[in-house]
C-alpha positions, 0 to 999 in steps of 0.5 A, a space after each residue: 473453455 480454452 478458446 474463451 478469449 477468442 469468442 465474440 463475448 470477450 471481444 464485446 466486453 473486454 473493455 468493461 472487464 479491463 475497466 473493472 479490474 483497473 478500478 478494483 486494483 486502484 481501490 486496493 492500492 489506495 486503501 493500502 497507501 492510506 493505511 501505510 501513511 496513517 501508520 507512518 504518521 502514528 510512528 512519528 507522533 509517538 511521544 517516546 520517539 522524540 528527536 531529543 531522546 533518540 540515540 544513534 544506531 550502534 552507539 553505546 548507551 551511557 549507563 549511570 
C-alpha cells in the first residue's frame, strides 16, 4: 500500500483523479460562493437595515 503512487495504475490514471478532484473542489467552492452571495443579499435587503435608521458604531443612542 505504501508504494501505490509508484505503481503503473497511478501513472495511467493520475490525470483523471486530478481532474475529478478539481471538479469536485470547483463545485463545492461555487456552491459556497453562491450561498454567501445570497446571504449577503438577504442581509442588505432587510427592511430594518435601512441607511436612514442606522447609527454609527459606538455612538450613544438618543433616548427620549
